[in-house]
C-alpha positions in Angstrom: 0.0 0.0 0.0 1.4 3.4 -0.9 0.5 6.9 0.2 1.0 10.3 -1.4 0.7 12.5 1.6 -0.7 16.1 1.2 -2.0 18.6 3.7 -5.4 18.5 2.1 -5.6 15.1 0.4 -3.8 11.7 0.7 -3.7 9.5 -2.3 -3.8 5.7 -1.6 -2.8 2.9 -4.0 -2.3 -0.8 -3.8 0.6 -2.7 -5.4 0.9 -6.4 -6.2 4.3 -8.0 -6.0 3.3 -10.9 -8.1 2.4 -8.8 -11.1 4.6 -5.8 -10.2 1.6 -3.6 -10.9 -0.3 -1.0 -8.8 -3.6 0.8 -9.0 -5.2 3.7 -7.2 -7.9 2.9 -4.6 -8.8 6.0 -2.7 -8.2 9.7 -1.9 -8.6 10.6 1.7 -9.3 14.1 2.9 -7.0 15.8 5.4 -8.0 18.8 7.5 -5.2 21.3 8.1 -2.6 18.6 7.4 -4.2 16.1 9.8 -5.3 12.8 8.2 -8.5 11.1 8.9 -6.8 8.3 10.8 -10.0 6.3 11.2 -10.6 6.2 7.4 -6.9 5.4 6.8 -6.9 2.6 9.3 -10.2 1.2 7.8 -8.4 1.0 4.4 -5.5 -0.7 6.0 -7.8 -3.2 7.7 -9.7 -3.9 4.5 -6.6 -4.6 2.4 -4.0 -5.8 5.0 -0.9 -5.0 2.9 2.4 -6.6 3.7 4.4 -3.4 3.0 3.7 0.3 3.3 5.4 3.0 1.2 5.1 6.8 1.7 6.2 9.3 -0.9 9.0 11.5 0.1 8.8 14.9 -1.6 12.3 16.1 -2.4 13.5 19.1 -4.2 14.9 18.5 -7.7 18.4 18.6 -6.4 17.6 15.9 -3.9 17.5 18.1 -0.8 14.6 18.0 1.6 11.8 20.5 2.0 9.2 21.4 4.6 7.0 18.9 2.8 9.6 16.2 3.3 9.4 16.6 7.1 5.6 16.5 7.0 5.7 13.3 5.0 8.1 11.8 7.5 5.9 12.8 10.4 2.9 11.2 8.6 5.0 8.0 8.1 6.0 7.9 11.8 2.4 8.3 12.9 1.3 5.7 10.4 3.9 3.3 11.8 2.6 3.9 15.3 -0.9 3.2 14.2 -0.3 0.0 12.2 3.0 -1.2 13.5 4.4 -2.1 10.0 7.6 -1.1 8.3 7.4 2.1 6.3 9.6 2.7 3.3 10.1 6.3 2.2 10.1 6.5 -1.6 11.5 9.5 -3.6 8.4 11.0 -5.2 10.0 13.7 -7.3 7.8 14.3 -10.4 5.1 11.8 -9.3 2.4 14.5 -9.4 3.7 15.6 -12.8 3.6 12.0 -14.1 0.2 11.4 -12.5 -1.3 14.2 -14.6 -0.6 12.1 -17.7 -2.3 9.1 -16.1 -5.4 11.0 -15.0 -6.1 11.9 -18.6 -6.5 8.1 -19.2 -8.3 7.3 -16.0 -10.4 10.0 -14.5 -12.1 7.7 -12.0 -9.4 8.5 -9.4 -7.8 11.7 -8.2 -4.4 13.1 -9.1 -3.3 12.2 -5.6 -4.4 8.5 -5.9 -2.5 8.3 -9.3 0.6 9.8 -7.6 0.3 7.1 -4.9 0.2 4.5 -7.7 3.5 5.8 -9.0 4.9 5.6 -5.5 3.8 2.0 -5.2 5.3 1.2 -8.6 8.6 2.8 -7.6 8.6 0.5 -4.5 7.8 -2.5 -6.6 10.6 -1.6 -9.1 13.1 -1.3 -6.2 12.1 -4.7 -4.9 11.4 -6.5 -8.3 14.3 -8.9 -8.0 14.3 -9.4 -4.3 13.9 -12.9 -3.0 10.7 -13.5 -1.0 12.6 -13.5 2.3 13.8 -10.0 1.6 10.2 -8.8 1.2 9.3 -10.0 4.7 8.9 -7.4 7.4 12.0 -5.5 8.4 12.6 -2.8 11.1 10.7 0.4 10.4 12.7 3.5 9.4 10.4 6.4 8.5 13.4 8.7 8.8 16.0 7.1 6.5 19.1 8.8 5.2 18.6 11.2 2.3 17.8 9.6 -1.0 20.6 9.9 -3.5 
């Protein structure tokens, strides 16, 4: 399950390791940067994903922004809620790429399509990993900077 965190909306997508594909499933509203944790937990309970990815908004030069810290805070709180490992995924250009996808599929929001791209990035990073490597590992919602 992947999340594109925003202060007004949070895109949610599901990925499938077997097919290395992902699809948008929801857009959750946030109020003043605070997610609807009940709705988010209900989605988690419904789908019971093995892995969680949260988009990390970086500047084009790879440096972090205020949005990066907000995404990390969301990931830490999400980890506390569901007690699952959280992978932070570089989401540079995901919203830009999602605009192209929304032209093809208007059923879901831009945010949900951006979450799909985050899920696909996670799947691509783990495409050749043996199954034991895809098992739960220690959570690290504050990893080193992405190169």
